C-alpha positions in Angstrom: 48.7 9.4 -1.2 46.9 11.8 -3.6 48.3 10.0 -6.7 46.4 6.8 -5.7 43.0 8.4 -6.5 42.3 10.5 -9.5 42.2 14.3 -9.0 38.6 14.6 -10.2 37.3 12.3 -7.5 39.4 14.0 -4.8 38.1 17.4 -6.0 34.5 16.2 -5.8 35.0 15.0 -2.3 36.7 18.2 -1.3 33.9 20.3 -2.7 31.3 18.3 -0.9 33.2 18.5 2.4 33.6 22.2 2.0 29.9 22.6 1.4 29.0 20.5 4.4 31.2 22.9 6.5 29.3 25.8 4.8 32.5 27.4 3.6 33.2 29.3 0.4 36.1 28.7 -1.9 37.4 32.1 -0.9 37.4 31.2 2.8 39.1 28.0 2.1 41.7 29.7 -0.1 42.5 32.2 2.7 43.0 29.4 5.2 45.5 27.7 2.9 47.2 30.9 1.9 46.2 30.3 -1.7 44.1 32.0 -4.3 40.5 31.2 -5.1 41.4 30.2 -8.6 43.7 27.5 -7.1 40.8 26.1 -5.1 38.6 26.1 -8.2 41.3 24.1 -10.0 41.7 21.7 -7.1 37.9 21.0 -6.9 37.7 20.6 -10.7 40.5 18.1 -10.6 42.8 20.3 -12.8 45.5 20.6 -10.1 47.0 17.7 -8.1 47.3 18.2 -4.4 50.5 17.9 -2.4 50.3 15.6 0.7 50.6 18.4 3.1 47.8 20.4 1.4 45.6 17.3 1.6 46.2 17.0 5.3 45.5 20.7 5.9 42.2 20.6 4.0 41.1 17.5 5.8 41.7 19.2 9.1 40.0 22.3 7.9 36.9 20.4 6.9 36.9 18.1 10.0 37.3 14.9 8.0 39.9 12.2 7.7 42.5 11.9 4.9 41.3 8.3 4.6 37.8 9.6 3.7 39.3 11.7 0.9 41.5 8.9 -0.5 39.4 5.8 -0.2 39.5 3.9 -3.5 35.9 3.0 -3.8 33.5 5.3 -5.6 30.4 3.3 -5.1 27.8 5.9 -5.8 29.8 8.8 -7.5 26.5 10.0 -9.0 24.3 9.2 -6.0 23.5 12.9 -5.2 22.7 13.5 -8.8 20.4 10.5 -8.9 18.4 12.0 -6.0 18.3 15.4 -7.7 14.6 15.4 -8.6 13.7 14.3 -5.0 15.9 17.1 -3.6 14.1 19.6 -5.7 10.8 18.6 -4.3 11.9 18.2 -0.7 10.9 20.8 2.0 14.4 20.9 3.4 16.7 20.1 0.5 20.0 21.3 2.2 19.6 19.0 5.2 18.5 16.1 2.9 21.4 16.6 0.6 23.9 16.4 3.5 22.2 13.2 4.7 22.4 11.7 1.2 26.1 12.5 1.0 26.5 10.8 4.4 24.5 7.9 3.1 26.9 7.5 0.1 30.0 7.8 2.4 28.7 5.0 4.6 28.0 2.8 1.6 31.5 3.4 0.3 33.0 2.6 3.8 31.0 -0.6 3.9 32.5 -1.6 0.5 36.0 -0.8 1.7 35.6 -3.0 4.7 34.5 -5.8 2.4 37.5 -5.3 0.2 39.9 -5.3 3.1 38.5 -8.6 4.5 37.7 -10.2 1.2 34.0 -10.6 2.3 31.5 -9.3 -0.3 28.0 -9.1 0.9 26.0 -12.2 -0.2 22.8 -11.4 -2.1 19.6 -13.3 -2.5 17.7 -10.9 -4.8 14.7 -12.1 -6.7 14.1 -11.0 -10.2 12.1 -7.8 -10.1 8.4 -8.4 -10.1 6.2 -6.7 -12.7 3.0 -5.2 -11.3 2.0 -2.8 -14.0 -1.6 -3.4 -15.2 -2.4 -5.4 -12.1 -4.9 -4.6 -9.3 -2.6 -3.0 -6.7 -4.2 -4.6 -3.6 -4.2 -8.1 -5.2 -0.6 -7.7 -6.4 0.5 -6.5 -2.9 -1.1 -9.5 -1.3 0.3 -11.9 -3.8 3.9 -10.6 -3.7 3.9 -10.5 0.1 2.9 -14.2 0.2 5.5 -15.1 -2.4 8.3 -13.2 -0.6 7.3 -14.8 2.7 7.4 -18.2 1.1 10.8 -17.5 -0.6 12.3 -16.5 2.7 10.6 -19.3 4.7 9.0 -16.8 7.1 5.6 -18.4 7.7 2.6 -16.2 8.4 3.3 -14.9 11.9 4.7 -11.6 13.2 8.1 -10.7 11.8 10.1 -9.2 14.6 13.6 -8.9 13.3 12.9 -7.2 9.9 16.1 -5.3 9.6 18.3 -8.2 10.5 16.4 -10.5 8.1 16.7 -8.1 5.1 20.4 -7.6 5.8 21.3 -11.2 6.4 18.9 -13.2 4.2 18.4 -10.7 1.3 21.6 -8.7 1.2 20.4 -5.1 1.7 22.5 -2.5 3.4 20.4 -0.7 6.0 21.5 2.4 7.9 19.7 4.6 10.4 20.2 8.3 9.6 19.3 11.8 10.9 16.8 12.4 8.1 14.5 15.5 8.1 11.5 14.9 10.3 9.1 14.7 7.3 11.2 12.0 5.4 10.4 8.4 6.2 13.3 6.8 4.3 15.7 7.0 1.3 16.5 4.1 -1.1 19.1 3.5 -3.8 20.3 0.6 -5.8 23.3 0.1 -8.2 24.6 -3.3 -9.4 28.1 -2.7 -7.9 26.6 -1.9 -4.5 23.2 -3.6 -4.2 20.1 -2.2 -2.5 20.7 0.4 0.2 18.1 1.9 2.6 18.4 4.8 5.1 15.8 4.9 7.9 14.9 7.8 10.1 16.4 7.8 13.6 13.7 10.2 14.6 10.8 7.8 14.1 9.5 5.1 16.5 10.2 1.5 15.8 6.8 0.7 14.4 7.2 3.5 11.8 10.7 2.5 11.0 9.6 -1.1 10.3 6.7 0.1 8.1 9.1 2.4 6.2 11.6 -0.5 5.7 8.9 -2.8 4.4 7.7 0.0 2.1 11.1 0.5 0.6 11.5 -3.3 0.3 8.3 -3.2 -1.8 9.9 -0.7 -4.2 13.1 -2.8 -4.3 11.2 -5.8 -5.4 9.6 -3.9 -8.3 11.4 -0.8 -9.3 14.8 -1.1 -7.6 16.9 1.0 -10.0 15.1 4.3 -9.1 16.7 6.3 -6.3 13.9 7.7 -4.1 13.1 9.7 -1.1 9.8 8.7 0.7 8.2 11.8 2.1 5.7 11.4 5.0 2.1 11.9 3.7 -1.5 11.0 4.5 -2.9 7.5 4.0 -5.0 8.5 1.0 -4.4 10.4 -2.2 -1.0 8.8 -3.0 0.5 8.1 -6.4 -0.2 4.5 -7.6 3.4 3.3 -6.8 3.3 4.7 -3.3 -0.2 3.1 -2.7 1.3 -0.2 -3.9 4.3 0.1 -1.6 2.1 0.8 1.4 -0.2 -2.0 0.6 2.7 -4.4 0.3 4.3 -3.2 3.6 1.1 -3.9 5.5 0.6 -7.3 3.8 4.3 -8.3 4.4 4.3 -7.3 8.1 0.7 -8.5 8.8 0.1 -11.5 6.4 -3.6 -12.1 5.8 -3.7 -15.8 6.8 -2.0 -15.3 10.1 -3.8 -12.1 11.0 -7.2 -13.6 10.2 -6.5 -16.6 12.3 -5.4 -14.5 15.3 -8.4 -12.2 14.9 -10.8 -15.2 14.7 -9.2 -16.6 17.9 -9.8 -13.4 19.7 -13.4 -13.1 18.5 -14.1 -16.7 19.6 -12.7 -16.2 23.0 -14.8 -13.0 23.4 -17.8 -14.4 21.6 -17.9 -10.9 20.0 -15.8 -8.5 18.1 -12.4 -8.0 19.8 -12.2 -5.0 22.1 -9.8 -2.0 21.4 -7.6 -3.4 24.2 -7.4 -6.7 22.2 -6.5 -4.9 19.1 -3.8 -2.9 20.9 -2.2 -6.1 22.2 -2.3 -7.4 18.6 -0.6 -4.4 17.2 2.0 -4.7 19.9 2.7 -8.3 19.0 3.1 -7.4 15.3 5.2 -4.3 16.2 3.1 -2.1 14.1 1.1 1.0 15.0 -2.4 0.7 16.3 -3.6 2.7 13.3 -1.8 0.4 10.8 -3.3 -2.7 12.4 -6.9 -1.4 12.4 -6.6 -0.1 8.8 -5.2 -3.5 7.8 -8.2 -5.3 9.5 -10.5 -2.9 7.6 -8.9 -3.8 4.3 -9.3 -7.5 5.1 -13.0 -6.9 5.9 -12.5 -8.1 9.4 -13.6 -4.7 10.8 -16.1 -2.3 9.3 -14.7 0.5 7.1 -14.0 3.6 9.2 -13.5 1.7 12.5 -10.2 3.5 13.3 -11.7 7.0 12.6 -14.7 6.2 14.8 -12.5 4.9 17.7 -10.4 8.1 17.7 -13.5 10.3 17.3 -15.0 8.5 20.4 -12.0 9.5 22.4 -9.8 6.4 22.4 -6.3 7.4 23.5 -3.7 4.9 22.2 -0.8 6.0 24.4 -3.0 6.1 27.5 -4.4 2.7 26.8 -0.9 1.3 26.3 0.1 2.5 29.8 -3.0 1.1 31.4 -2.4 -2.3 29.7 1.3 -2.3 30.7 2.5 -2.4 27.0 5.9 -0.8 26.9 6.8 1.1 23.8 9.2 -0.7 21.5 12.5 1.3 21.5 13.4 2.9 18.2 16.3 1.3 16.2 19.1 3.9 16.7 21.9 1.6 15.6 23.5 3.6 12.8 25.3 0.7 11.1 24.3 -2.8 10.2 25.6 -5.5 12.6 27.7 -7.0 9.8 29.3 -3.6 9.2 30.3 -3.2 12.9 31.5 -6.8 13.1 33.7 -6.3 10.0 35.2 -3.1 11.3 36.1 -4.9 14.6 37.5 -7.9 12.7 39.6 -5.7 10.4 41.0 -3.9 13.4 42.0 -7.0 15.5 43.5 -8.5 12.4 45.6 -5.3 11.9 44.2 -4.7 8.5 43.1 -1.2 9.5 44.5 1.3 12.0 42.9 2.5 15.2 42.3 5.9 13.5 40.6 4.1 10.6 38.5 2.1 13.0 37.3 5.3 14.7 36.4 6.7 11.2 34.5 3.6 10.2 32.5 3.7 13.4 32.2 7.5 13.5 33.4 7.8 17.1 36.6 8.8 18.9 39.4 6.2 19.3 38.7 5.4 22.9 35.0 4.7 22.1 36.0 2.7 19.1 38.2 0.4 21.2 35.3 -0.1 23.7 32.9 -1.0 20.9 35.4 -3.6 19.7 35.6 -5.1 23.2 31.8 -5.3 23.4 31.6 -7.0 20.0 34.4 -9.4 21.1 32.2 -10.4 24.1 29.2 -11.0 21.8 31.3 -12.8 19.1 34.0 -15.1 20.7 35.8 -15.5 17.4 36.7 -11.8 17.5 38.2 -12.3 20.9 40.2 -15.3 19.7 41.6 -13.2 16.8 42.4 -10.4 19.2 44.4 -12.7 21.5 46.2 -14.4 18.6 
């Protein structure tokens, strides 16, 4: 009931919900048969809501009462922390709506953990200090150290999202970010590191964006940030560092040198563009990212990528000729652990079907189907459901 959450928090959530619906306080007041001053008082937390008023407002804004009354306020100031980035963003309104969604998903994740008594395990290293160091050398060194810490070896890293969720303890969502935004990142001690990737981007770009944000997490994790797509050069030092780290982490120097040398020996010459394309496919990075990485490692002459493109090399066409199928984008909105916890909470009757649908952002029928699919993949869920 409204008394379980303080009026200021409820007022903030109502104000954000109204803005997402693009309604004015006057329009909301008319729908409720109240005055605008009443709505102002409600949104400022100066007037407590009656239960029936809360239900009517939830219906008006197209949200659940649960969303308004959840006890967690994981990132009450999250939008404010992103304020500087919002001011610089080309599409601040869309980005702000996505950041509010990001915060809501984080809070829902925390509520599922509270319901089940299962806090997310963390394996965070102490933040690394890179100030005053050569950026390229620091990126290579930290990539090796993190690979060693996580026992990853030096080969292609194919399940990056699952690794960073399960072995590090990041919360990673896929969001409808504006097309020119690669990712968003935030961290708070009560919540941990949280990343939002763009659903619009191909898998190779999503992976590079995730590794990029992981680089920031390892060095300056307490700064909320929005990463805007930009050219490869002319970046601020911290962005150059994150890009260098992402390339070194996804394509470690020792393993890449070994594979490149194997190709060169088998060809008795420099590997062909087709060889490089197969190599980029194996690492699940873009052809451009691979060739630029090889240039940085002095395995290819500087400017090789630009010369290939200028000579008319068509990456997509070459992929079709070689039979290299494009890697599908990661469109799974929620982490696997989040989905599993929602299903487990439901079959254990710790949340209702309506709450399940809210957590999974689908209707009730679809929510039940998703639980059935998870039960097939995880037999322990099925056993709980039959018990």
